[in-house]
N, C-alpha and C positions, 0 to 999 in steps of 0.2 A: 693125872690130876690136870694136865693142861690140854685136854682132848675137847675142850668145848668150843675153841676158836674155829671158825669157818675159813679162815684164811690164815697167812703167816703170822706168828707172834714175833713182834718186833723189839719188844723191850720187856724186861723183867725186873721188878724191885721187891726187896724182902724186908718186913719188918719182924718185930718179936713174935708176932703171931699170925701174920698175913703174907700172902704172895699176891702182888699185883702185877697184871700183864696188860700190854697194849697190843693191838692187832690191826691188820690191814682190813679187817671186816667192820672196822669203826667203833669197836667196843672195848671198854675198859672192863677187865675181870678181877674181882677180889676174891680170894680163896682164903676163908678163915680156917687156920690149921687146928684150932681148938674144936671146932664144931663140925668141920667139913662142908661148911656152907658156902655157895657160889653166889656172888652178888655181881650184877652186870650193869653197866652204864653205856649205852650207845650214843656216841656224839655226832654221827652223821657226816664224818670225814674220817678217812684212813689214818692211823695213828702210827707214829714211828718212835716215840719215847714216852714214857710216864715215870713218875716219881711220887714219893709222899712228900707233902711238906714237912718242914722241921717239927712243927706242933703235931704232925699226925692227924690233923682235923680234915686236911683236904688232899686232893691229888692234882698234880700239875701235868697236863698232856700236851705234847707237841703233835700237831696234825700236819698232814701232808699238804693241806691248803695253806700253809705258812702262818698258822695262827697257834697260840698258847691258849689253853683253856684250863681255868682253875674250877675244879669239881669238888663240891662238899661230899665228903665221905658218907654222911649220914642220909641225906636225902637225895644225893645224885644229882642235885640241881647245879647247873653250870653257873658260876658266879662272875666270871668274866673271861 
């Protein structure tokens, strides 16, 4: 299931029905365990950590360029 990353997976988070990964290839990947669907958001900087927000609506990513990025789960838009 985690064969899609083109570089090392650096972080993994699990919710009730999703697996979230961060990778050095600059991408957050969400695997929907119910449907088997993969959603990918590329942020342009290698990632070292990712997690879901408490409300489950966003993902918070820590990048190797010393930034934190809040990403909307539905649209993949970087909010801050």
